[in-house]
N, C-alpha and C positions, 0 to 999 in steps of 0.2 A: 602443708602436707594437707592431702585433704582428709574431710571431717565425715565421720559417717555416726549417722542415729541409728540402733539398736533397739526393737521393741520384742517383748514376747511375755509368753505364761508360763508361770509353772503349774507344772505338773500335780496332781492329787497327792503322786508319792514322792514330791519334792515337797510340798507344803506339810505331809507328816513327818516330812525328815527335818525340815526346821524346827517343828515344834519339839522334835523330839528331844534336838541337837542345835539350838539357837546357833546361828552362825552368819557372821559380815558376809553377806553378799556382795556388797562393793569391793570387798580386797580379791575375792574370789574373781570378777570382773576382771578388776584392776591384773593380777596374777595371769591370769590367760591372755589378755591384751596385750602385756607389755612382753609375755612370751612370746609373741605372733612379730613383736618390733612394734608397737602402735604404742600408744598413752593414752589410759582412759582420761578425760578432762572432767565429766558428769557422771552421776549415777543416781537415778532415782527409784522409789517402789512408788508406784502408781496405783490410783484408782481408778476405774472402768474398763474399756475393754482391753489393755491390756497390764501386765502386772509389774511390769518396770522396763523403765528408758534407760540406755548407756550413749554417751555423745562422747566419741575418741576419735582419737586422730590415727592415720597411720600410712607409710609411703604409697599405697594402693591398694587396691580392691585384693588383688593377688597375696595382700600380705594377710589383708582381714578372713579371706576366705577359711585359710586351716583350722581358724581360733573357731566360726561358725559351723565347721565339720565339727567340731572337738563337744560343740555345744549339742549340736545336732543329735551326735551319738551318745550321748549319754542319757538320752530318753526323758528328761526331766524338765525340758522347756518345748513350749506348743508354738505354734504361731509366730513363731519368729522370723522379723522382717528386718531388713538393713536397706536403707537410702543413703543415699550419698547426699550434704549439706554443701549449699553453696554459699560464700558470703556474701553481700551486696557489690563488692567492688567484682568478684569474680564472675558475676551473673552482668555486670555491667559490661566485661571483657568479651563475653559470651555475644552478647548483644552487639557488641561493635564488630565481632565477627562475621557474626551471620549479615549484619548490613551491607559487609564488604562479601560477602559472595553470595549472596541471594538472585544475584544474575545467573547464577551458571544452574539453577536449578527450572526446568523445565516441568511444570504441572502435569497431570495425565488432560488430554483434551475430552 
């Protein structure tokens, strides 16, 4: 199953809500990802450029997209980024396939 890394920032209104009524944001992320057919592997609150990072698995990006849309529609998260992560074995397989098909590419002259 593909692995996805999601990062983002909480809007000030979200932070005000968390201060007024503390909540388990990992549980909220887990519920949403599971509802989309995925599995939350890790959830971290982070310092620096982004406020959180979630590492999850889902059958495909098409399965993750509705969850991302739901988060975005809440208006409580900004700078959301999602990237697909690859294991070393998956990347090696990609390298092998690239080697096999490289001759089919003709670069611009």
